[in-house]
N, C-alpha and C positions, 0 to 999 in steps of 0.2 A: 431469486436475490432481491433483495430491494435497493433501490439506490442510496435509500437510507442508510442502510447497512455498509456499503460501500462508503459512503462520505464519511461515518465515523472509522471506518478501517484507514480512511486515505489521511486524517487526521491523527491519527496515532502513530505511522509510518514516516508523515513529515515532520513530526515532532518527535520522531527518535524514539519515542514509549514503546513502540512495538517490540524494540529491543529490550528495551527495560523492565516489562512486564515477564510473568514465566506463563507456562502451561498453554493453553486454548485461545489464548487472545494474542501471541503471538504468533503461535500456528495458525490460526484463520486469518490473519492477514500476510504471511507468506503464502498460503492457500489463496487468496486473492491475485496475489503477485504473479504466481505459476501459473494462475487459471487467465491471465492476460486481463481480469477486469481493473486491474490498477496497475499504471506503465509508467516509463521513466518520462518525467517532461524536460528534457535536453532543452527546449528553449528556455524555460523557469531556471534551470541550473546553470545554464550560460550564462544568464544576464543578474542575476541573483548569487550565483556559487551554491556550492553543496551544502547540505545540513549537517550541520555537526552538532554532536551530541555527546552524551558520556553511555553506554553501553549498562547492562545489568551487571557487568565484571567490574565496571570503574573504567573502562580502556575509552579512549577520545575515537569516536568513529564520524567519519567523513560519506554521504551518501548522497545519489542523488536526488532530486525533487521529483514527484511522483503526481499523477495526475489520473483520475478515473478515464478509462478509454473510453473515447464517444460511439466508436463502433460495436462494443460492447452492446447487446439486445437482453437485458434486463427484463423483457417480457415472456424469454423463452424458460421453460423449465430444461435444466439441465438434464434432467433422467429421459426428458421426451425427445431427447436430438438436440437441444439447444446448447450454448456456449457451454 
């Protein structure tokens, strides 16, 4: 996985767009969260508050702010035993 791909997903997650979009985009963002490529940024959430947005169903949602996991090794291929 490329760091650029993770950065693009992070932007979608922190803007709330990942829950507004349907299909593969939202699932891909969720996959990166589950794989811990992108993790909660508790410090930023404490300092700036949660991200608030309207989801694809029109409901207001509050969520943590997220960041890229600095410990994730983007150079390893997951199919070869990497992250």
